[in-house]
C-alpha positions in Angstrom: -0.1 -0.4 0.0 1.6 3.3 -0.6 2.6 5.5 1.9 0.6 9.3 2.8 2.0 12.0 2.5 1.1 15.0 5.2 2.5 17.1 8.0 4.5 14.8 10.4 4.5 17.4 13.3 0.8 16.6 14.6 1.6 14.7 17.8 4.8 17.6 18.7 2.0 20.5 17.7 -0.6 18.6 20.2 2.0 18.3 22.6 2.9 22.0 22.8 -0.5 23.5 22.7 -1.0 21.1 26.3 2.0 22.7 27.3 0.3 26.1 26.3 -3.0 25.3 28.1 -1.3 24.5 31.3 0.3 27.5 31.5 -2.8 28.9 31.6 -4.0 27.4 34.2 -0.9 27.9 36.2 -1.7 31.5 35.7 -5.4 31.6 36.2 -4.4 29.4 39.4 -1.7 31.0 40.8 -3.8 34.5 40.5 -6.8 32.9 42.1 -5.0 31.8 45.6 -2.3 34.8 45.2 -5.3 37.6 45.2 -6.8 37.5 48.7 -3.6 37.4 50.2 -2.4 40.6 49.1 -2.5 43.6 51.5 -2.4 47.1 50.9 -2.6 49.1 53.9 -1.5 53.4 54.6 0.4 55.3 57.2 1.0 58.0 57.7 5.4 58.4 58.0 6.3 60.0 61.3 9.5 61.1 59.8 8.6 62.7 56.3 4.7 63.4 57.2 3.8 61.5 53.9 1.7 58.6 53.3 3.2 55.2 52.9 1.8 52.0 51.2 2.8 48.4 52.5 1.8 45.1 50.6 2.1 42.1 52.7 1.1 38.4 52.3 -1.0 36.3 54.5 -0.1 33.0 52.8 2.1 30.3 54.2 3.9 27.6 52.0 2.8 27.5 48.4 0.4 24.8 47.1 2.7 21.8 46.0 0.5 21.2 42.7 1.6 24.6 41.6 5.5 22.7 41.0 3.4 19.9 39.7 1.8 22.2 36.9 5.7 23.4 36.6 6.7 20.2 35.8 4.2 18.7 33.8 4.9 22.1 31.7 8.2 21.6 31.4 7.7 18.0 30.3 5.7 18.8 27.8 7.5 21.5 26.0 11.0 19.2 26.1 8.7 16.8 24.6 7.9 18.6 21.4 11.4 18.6 20.2 11.5 14.8 21.2 8.3 14.8 18.9 9.7 16.5 15.9 13.0 14.2 15.9 10.9 11.1 16.4 8.5 11.9 13.4 11.4 12.2 11.0 13.7 9.3 12.2 10.7 6.7 12.8 10.4 5.7 9.1 14.0 5.2 8.7 14.3 3.0 11.9 15.9 -0.9 11.3 15.1 -3.9 13.4 18.6 -3.3 14.7 18.3 0.3 15.9 18.0 1.3 19.4 14.7 3.4 19.5 15.6 5.1 22.6 18.3 6.8 21.3 15.9 8.3 19.2 15.5 11.8 20.9 16.5 15.3 20.4 20.1 15.8 21.0 21.2 18.1 24.5 25.1 17.9 25.1 26.9 19.7 28.0 29.4 20.5 25.5 29.5 22.0 22.4 32.4 19.3 20.9 29.5 16.4 21.3 27.0 17.3 19.4 27.7 15.9 16.3 28.3 12.7 18.3 25.0 13.0 19.7 23.2 13.8 16.7 24.4 10.4 15.2 23.4 8.4 18.2 20.1 10.1 17.4 19.9 8.7 13.9 19.8 12.1 12.5 22.6 11.4 10.3 19.9 9.8 8.2 17.8 12.2 7.7 18.6 15.3 5.4 19.9 18.3 6.8 18.7 17.6 9.9 22.0 18.3 11.6 22.6 21.5 10.2 19.0 22.7 11.5 20.4 20.8 15.1 23.6 22.8 15.1 21.7 26.2 14.4 19.9 25.9 17.7 22.9 25.4 19.3 21.0 22.8 22.3 24.6 23.1 25.0 24.9 25.5 27.6 26.6 28.6 26.1 25.3 28.4 22.8 21.2 28.2 24.0 21.3 28.8 27.3 17.8 29.0 27.9 16.7 25.9 25.9 19.2 24.3 27.8 17.6 25.4 31.1 14.4 23.5 29.6 16.0 20.7 29.1 17.6 20.8 32.6 14.2 21.7 34.0 12.3 18.8 32.5 14.6 16.3 33.8 14.9 17.3 37.2 11.1 16.9 37.4 11.7 13.1 36.6 13.6 13.1 40.1 12.3 16.0 42.3 9.3 18.5 42.4 9.9 21.6 41.0 9.6 24.1 43.4 8.8 28.1 43.9 10.4 29.9 45.9 8.5 32.7 46.7 5.6 34.8 44.9 5.4 38.6 44.5 3.2 41.0 42.7 3.9 43.4 40.0 1.8 47.0 39.9 2.2 48.8 36.8 -0.1 51.9 37.2 -2.7 53.2 39.3 -6.2 54.1 37.9 -8.6 56.6 39.1 -11.6 54.4 39.2 -13.6 57.5 38.2 -11.4 58.4 35.3 -11.1 62.1 36.6 -7.2 61.6 37.0 -4.4 59.8 34.4 -3.2 56.9 35.4 0.4 56.9 37.0 2.7 54.7 35.7 4.8 52.6 38.2 6.8 51.1 36.0 6.5 47.4 37.4 7.3 47.6 41.0 7.7 44.8 42.4 6.4 44.1 46.2 7.2 40.7 48.0 9.4 39.2 50.6 12.1 37.9 48.8 15.8 39.4 47.9 15.3 42.9 45.6 11.3 42.5 46.3 9.8 46.0 48.2 7.5 46.1 50.7 6.3 49.8 51.3 6.3 52.6 48.8 6.3 56.4 49.4 3.3 57.9 47.5 3.0 61.6 47.9 0.3 63.2 45.8 0.2 59.9 43.5 -3.9 60.1 44.0 -4.1 56.9 45.9 -8.0 56.9 47.1 -9.0 55.3 50.5 -11.7 53.8 51.2 -14.1 55.0 54.1 -12.0 53.1 56.7 -8.7 53.9 55.2 -7.6 51.0 53.9 -6.7 51.3 49.6 -8.7 49.5 47.3 -6.8 47.1 44.8 -8.4 47.6 42.5 -6.8 50.9 41.4 -3.9 49.0 40.9 -2.9 47.5 37.6 -0.8 44.1 38.7 0.4 41.2 38.1 0.9 38.0 40.6 3.9 36.1 40.1 5.1 33.0 41.2 9.4 32.7 41.3 11.6 29.7 40.5 13.7 28.5 43.3 17.2 28.9 43.8 18.0 25.0 42.7 16.3 25.4 39.5 17.4 26.8 36.2 16.1 29.5 36.2 16.3 30.9 39.7 14.5 33.8 41.0 12.9 34.3 37.7 9.1 34.4 37.5 7.3 31.4 36.7 4.8 32.2 34.0 6.5 34.6 31.8 9.5 32.2 32.1 7.1 29.7 30.8 5.7 31.6 27.9 9.1 32.4 26.4 10.1 28.9 26.6 6.7 28.1 24.6 7.5 30.6 21.9 10.9 29.1 21.9 10.1 25.5 20.8 6.8 27.2 18.6 9.9 28.5 16.8 12.1 25.1 16.5 9.0 23.4 14.9 8.1 25.8 12.4 11.8 25.5 11.6 11.6 22.2 11.1 8.0 22.7 9.5 9.6 25.0 6.8 12.4 22.3 6.7 10.3 19.6 6.0 6.4 20.5 5.0 6.5 17.1 4.1 7.9 13.7 4.5 6.6 10.0 2.7 5.6 8.0 5.6 4.0 4.4 5.9 1.0 3.7 7.4 3.3 1.9 10.1 4.5 5.7 10.8 1.5 7.7 10.2 -1.5 8.4 12.9 -5.0 10.0 11.7 
């Protein structure tokens, strides 16, 4: 029976879409968890006689499921790359080949990349080696992509951890539209290194409620989880980092689609 011609990267796209869906779910879940923990209040500074805004969290240890979701996302993003390689190499396998060696090659040193490409049997796919070399999946080449590989591998042995949470305040907005928004340049508030815990307001137009508290709705804000120090993204915000990685993986997938728009497949390797 003749082979069929079709895009061979459907499973890679499915993995990527699954990861992106989980990123959105993690963002929704973490924001819902963190929002009620944000406390904004003001007090008069006795030294400067100016209002001081303070931010604090009432939460304790972050939920374990956040780490589980991050691990799932990293694993699926990493799997996109393996699915690409498998779809290219699988039609060319022989009974004597080691299927477990077929995967996207990551190496610790650039000089070992050609050997790993051959071990993954990518030398059987025309010019795939050139494409892999241009991606540079090793430290000092594409550090960000290699960090994803490290994060995914780490999730196989231990729970991916987040060290803290923080909030970025972007703008102050008058709910009644009487004043122009005040840009806060993404000030970061929290309890970790480099994070603020108070701010002198001084005439910035903050509206207080009848009991003297601040209405959080006046602030355009983003809640974040941050990676733990032992992860390859130490102290970086989780959601923006995962979104950046998803975009990078999508870009790699598009490169392979451009190079291999269709490949002749036997029915044994084609999935509807």
